[in-house]
C-alpha positions in Angstrom: -0.1 0.1 0.0 2.8 2.6 0.8 4.5 1.8 -2.3 1.4 2.3 -4.4 1.2 6.0 -2.7 4.8 6.7 -3.4 4.4 8.2 -7.1 1.8 10.7 -5.9 3.6 11.7 -2.7 6.9 12.1 -4.8 4.9 14.4 -7.3 3.7 16.6 -4.4 7.1 17.3 -3.0 7.8 20.9 -4.2 4.2 21.6 -3.1 4.9 20.1 0.4 8.0 22.4 0.7 6.2 25.4 -0.4 3.2 24.7 1.9 5.8 23.9 4.8 3.3 21.1 5.5 1.9 17.8 4.2 -0.7 18.7 1.4 -4.4 17.6 2.3 -4.5 15.2 -0.4 -1.5 13.2 0.9 -2.9 13.2 4.5 -6.5 12.0 3.1 -4.8 9.0 1.2 -2.7 7.8 4.1 -6.0 7.9 6.3 -7.9 6.2 3.7 -5.3 3.5 3.5 -5.4 2.5 7.0 -1.7 2.9 7.1 -2.0 5.4 10.4 -3.4 2.4 12.3 -0.4 -0.1 12.3 0.0 0.3 15.9 -3.5 1.3 16.9 -5.2 -1.5 18.9 -7.6 -3.8 16.9 -10.2 -2.8 19.4 -10.2 0.7 17.9 -10.0 -0.5 14.4 -6.3 -0.5 13.9 -4.3 -3.5 12.3 -2.1 -3.7 15.4 0.8 -5.0 13.0 3.6 -3.5 15.0 6.5 -1.1 15.1 8.4 -3.3 12.2 5.7 -2.7 10.0 5.4 0.9 10.9 9.2 1.4 10.4 9.1 -0.3 7.0 6.2 1.8 5.9 7.8 5.0 7.2 11.0 4.2 5.1 9.0 3.6 2.1 7.1 6.9 2.2 10.1 8.7 3.2 11.9 7.5 0.2 9.4 9.4 -1.8 9.4 12.5 0.4 11.1 12.6 3.7 8.7 15.2 5.2 5.7 13.0 4.5 7.7 9.9 6.1 8.4 11.9 9.1 5.0 13.2 9.8 3.6 9.8 9.0 5.7 8.3 11.8 4.8 11.1 14.2 1.1 10.6 13.8 1.0 6.9 13.6 3.3 6.4 16.5 1.0 8.6 18.6 -1.9 6.1 18.4 0.1 3.6 20.5 0.9 6.5 23.1 -3.0 7.4 23.2 -3.8 3.8 23.7 -2.2 3.9 27.1 -4.6 6.5 28.5 -7.5 5.5 30.3 -10.4 3.8 28.5 -12.8 6.8 28.4 -9.9 9.0 26.7 -9.3 6.3 24.1 -13.0 6.3 23.2 -13.2 9.9 22.9 -10.2 9.9 20.4 -10.9 6.7 18.5 -14.6 7.2 18.0 -13.5 9.3 15.0 -11.6 6.8 12.9 -9.8 9.8 11.2 -8.4 11.2 14.3 -4.7 12.4 14.4 -2.6 13.1 17.2 0.3 15.4 17.3 2.7 15.7 20.5 5.1 17.8 22.5 6.6 15.8 25.2 7.7 18.9 27.3 6.3 22.4 27.3 7.6 25.5 28.7 6.1 28.6 30.1 3.4 28.2 32.7 2.8 24.7 34.0 -0.5 22.9 34.5 -2.1 23.0 37.7 -4.6 20.8 39.7 -8.2 21.8 39.8 -11.5 19.9 40.8 -12.0 17.0 38.6 -8.7 17.2 36.5 -6.2 20.0 35.6 -6.1 23.7 34.0 -3.4 24.7 31.9 -2.9 28.5 30.8 0.2 29.8 29.1 2.1 26.4 28.1 4.3 26.9 24.9 6.6 24.9 22.9 8.4 23.9 19.6 8.6 21.3 17.0 4.9 20.0 16.8 5.1 18.0 13.7 1.9 17.4 11.8 0.0 19.7 13.9 -1.9 21.3 11.1 -3.7 18.0 10.3 -4.4 16.9 14.0 -7.4 17.3 16.1 -5.8 16.0 19.3 -2.2 17.0 20.9 -0.4 15.0 23.5 1.4 17.5 25.8 3.7 17.0 28.6 3.9 19.2 31.8 5.2 19.4 35.3 2.3 19.5 37.9 3.1 20.9 41.3 1.3 18.7 44.0 -0.2 19.8 47.2 2.6 18.6 49.4 5.2 20.6 47.4 6.2 17.7 45.3 6.5 18.0 41.5 5.5 15.1 38.9 5.6 15.1 35.1 2.1 14.2 33.2 1.2 13.5 29.8 -2.2 15.2 28.7 -4.4 14.8 25.9 -5.8 18.2 24.8 -8.4 18.8 21.8 -6.4 20.7 19.1 -9.1 23.4 19.4 -7.7 24.2 22.8 -4.4 25.2 21.2 -3.0 28.2 19.2 -0.7 27.2 16.3 2.4 29.6 16.2 3.5 29.5 12.4 7.3 29.6 12.8 8.4 26.4 11.0 11.0 27.8 8.4 13.6 25.0 8.3 16.6 24.2 6.1 15.3 20.6 5.8 12.3 18.6 6.6 10.8 21.7 5.4 7.1 20.2 4.9 6.8 18.7 8.3 4.7 21.7 9.6 6.5 21.3 13.1 5.3 24.6 14.3 5.3 26.0 17.8 2.0 25.7 19.8 0.5 27.8 22.7 -1.9 26.1 25.2 -3.9 29.5 26.0 -6.4 27.9 28.6 -7.3 24.4 28.4 -9.4 22.4 31.0 -8.2 18.7 31.0 -10.5 16.0 32.7 -8.7 13.5 35.0 -9.2 10.8 32.2 -7.1 12.6 29.7 -4.0 12.7 31.9 -1.4 9.9 32.7 1.6 10.0 34.9 4.9 9.9 33.0 6.3 7.4 35.9 3.4 5.1 35.0 4.4 5.3 31.4 8.0 4.7 32.2 7.0 1.5 34.3 4.6 0.1 31.5 1.8 0.5 34.1 -0.2 3.2 32.3 -4.1 2.6 32.4 -4.1 1.3 28.7 -1.6 -1.5 29.6 -4.6 -3.6 31.3 -6.9 -2.8 28.4 -5.0 -4.2 25.3 -3.4 -7.7 25.0 -0.5 -6.9 22.7 2.8 -6.9 24.7 4.0 -3.6 23.4 1.2 -1.8 25.1 2.7 -3.1 28.5 6.2 -1.9 27.6 8.0 1.2 29.3 7.7 4.3 27.4 11.3 4.6 26.5 11.4 0.9 25.3 9.6 2.0 22.3 9.7 5.8 21.7 10.9 7.5 19.6 11.3 4.3 17.4 8.7 5.7 15.1 10.8 8.5 13.9 13.9 6.8 12.5 12.4 5.5 9.3 12.4 8.8 7.8 16.1 9.5 7.7 16.7 5.8 6.8 14.1 6.1 3.8 15.6 9.5 2.6 18.9 7.9 2.7 17.7 5.1 0.5 16.4 7.8 -1.8 19.7 9.6 -1.9 21.6 6.5 -2.7 19.1 5.4 -5.6 19.6 9.1 -6.9 23.5 8.8 -6.8 23.5 5.4 -8.2 21.5 6.4 -11.3 23.3 9.7 -11.8 26.8 7.5 -11.6 25.4 4.9 -14.1 24.5 7.7 -16.8 27.8 9.4 -16.4 30.2 6.6 -15.9 29.1 3.7 -18.1 29.5 5.6 -21.4 33.2 6.3 -20.6 36.1 4.4 -22.0 37.2 1.7 -19.5 40.4 3.6 -18.4 38.4 6.6 -17.5 35.8 4.6 -15.7 38.6 3.4 -13.7 39.4 6.9 -12.6 36.1 7.2 -11.0 36.9 4.2 -8.5 36.6 6.5 -5.5 33.2 7.6 -6.3 32.2 4.0 -6.8 33.8 3.1 -3.4 31.9 6.0 -1.6 28.7 4.5 -3.2 29.6 0.9 -1.9 30.2 2.2 1.6 27.1 4.2 1.9 24.9 1.4 0.7 26.5 -0.8 3.4 25.9 1.9 6.0 22.3 2.4 5.2 21.7 -1.5 4.8 23.3 -2.1 8.2 21.5 0.7 10.0 17.9 -0.7 8.5 18.7 -4.1 9.7 19.8 -3.0 13.2 16.6 -1.0 13.8 14.5 -3.7 12.4 15.9 -6.1 14.7 15.0 -3.8 17.7 11.5 -3.4 16.4 11.3 -7.0 16.2 12.0 -7.3 19.9 9.5 -4.7 20.8 6.8 -6.5 18.7 7.3 -9.8 20.1 7.8 -8.7 23.6 5.3 -10.6 26.0 2.9 -8.7 28.3 4.8 -7.4 31.2 8.2 -7.8 29.8 11.1 -6.0 31.4 14.4 -4.8 30.1 17.8 -4.3 31.7 19.2 -1.0 31.9 21.9 -1.9 29.4 19.3 -3.3 26.9 17.3 0.0 27.3 20.6 2.1 26.7 21.4 -0.3 23.7 18.1 0.4 22.1 18.7 4.3 22.3 22.4 4.0 21.2 21.1 1.9 18.0 18.6 4.5 17.1 21.4 7.3 17.1 23.9 5.2 15.6 21.6 4.0 12.6 20.4 7.4 12.1 23.9 9.0 12.0 25.3 6.3 9.8 22.7 7.3 7.4 23.6 10.8 7.8 27.3 9.9 7.3 26.2 7.7 4.0 24.3 10.9 2.6 27.1 13.3 3.2 29.7 11.3 1.6 27.3 10.9 -1.6 26.5 14.7 -1.6 30.4 15.3 -1.5 30.8 13.0 -4.5 28.1 14.5 -6.6 30.2 17.7 -7.8 28.9 21.1 -8.5 25.6 19.8 -9.8 24.5 19.0 -6.3 24.3 22.6 -5.3 21.1 23.2 -7.6 18.0 23.3 -5.9 16.3 21.8 -9.0 18.3 18.7 -8.3 17.2 15.8 -5.9 20.4 15.2 -4.2 20.3 18.5 -2.2 16.8 17.8 -0.6 17.8 14.4 0.5 20.8 15.8 2.0 19.0 18.6 3.6 16.3 16.3 5.0 18.5 13.5 6.4 20.7 16.3 8.0 17.7 18.0 9.6 16.1 14.6 10.9 19.5 13.8 12.4 19.5 16.8 14.7 16.6 15.4 16.6 17.7 15.1 20.3 16.8 11.2 20.3 19.4 10.7 17.5 22.3 12.6 19.0 25.2 10.2 19.3 27.1 12.2 21.9 24.2 11.7 24.5 23.2 8.2 23.4 26.9 6.8 23.4 27.8 8.3 26.9 24.3 6.7 28.3 25.1 3.4 26.9 28.7 3.6 28.2 27.4 4.3 31.7 24.9 1.4 31.7 27.8 -0.8 30.3 30.0 -0.2 33.6 27.0 -0.1 35.9 26.5 3.7 36.4 23.0 5.0 36.8 22.0 8.4 35.6 22.7 10.0 39.1 26.2 8.5 39.1 25.3 5.6 41.5 26.1 2.0 40.8 22.9 -0.3 40.1 25.1 -3.0 38.7 25.5 -4.0 35.0 22.2 -5.8 33.8 19.9 -4.8 36.5 16.2 -5.2 35.3 14.0 -2.0 35.0 10.5 -1.7 33.9 
């Protein structure tokens, strides 16, 4: 299905960048195809095919348009998160089979406060809300001050009608993701649309008791942000295709001696292909672990750190691959009319996401490997955590 949509999505790439958001025609096609439901519970009309399938779909879409692939992963992945909320909230969301959910993990500005029956939030602000133009719900995170003086992070579901979109998405890459800032001016949030982040982190959110699939009971950071990585992987595949086709057209007509002189460019092609294939295999392997997890599964600290390490490593390998191909593209690579510059911009932009920061992920893995917890203590290597 994703393959069949590719030609139309690719044809709308220029429009996507000009609009700075995904065209409605693309969104409608994706909704009609059912692809947004690959990690949505069957109870709510989803296919529940899992994160491996979502990763493959996202790579396929991103190989036609990286912005489309990115927004697809964001919105599809959030159906999994919404499925962890209380049943009443899930019912409110999924009663409309065309519901789409954007997200911001942490908002600054004023923080939410407790009121009778739930929470009130006035003046929360945040950046990078991809796909917000097409969403009718938003997942937002905030710190709540309790009466005893303690503070705890919560995740809230807010109707998009309760937020204001700040049109500030003018970016060098992923131009069409519409990753705009938002403002929560004044939102009343009932108790059933709120989940403690600590429960998400332990795999104990309310939705974990409702759905049978093992990945609904996994800790939040065992899964998230797996749904983003397919965009840079798919875009890197497209860059490899463009470079391969251009090289074939340029080198094959040349005399053998001149062909031989192009050996370094072909070596770059071989290295880039290996990097992209290895990155893809690594993340599909991790997705399979998530999809095959039994209900209540736990992971050790080092297993969780390794998954975050793998996400960052795979994406940065794709970034290196695309950069080396761009370097070998010569002067033609600078023209905005050429494809290579767009893939180069998009992969580098996607790689800037904090979850793909190698400096952070590699150090966190190193700490886990030698038995240091995040506070500098020593829980011991291999300690299981929920």
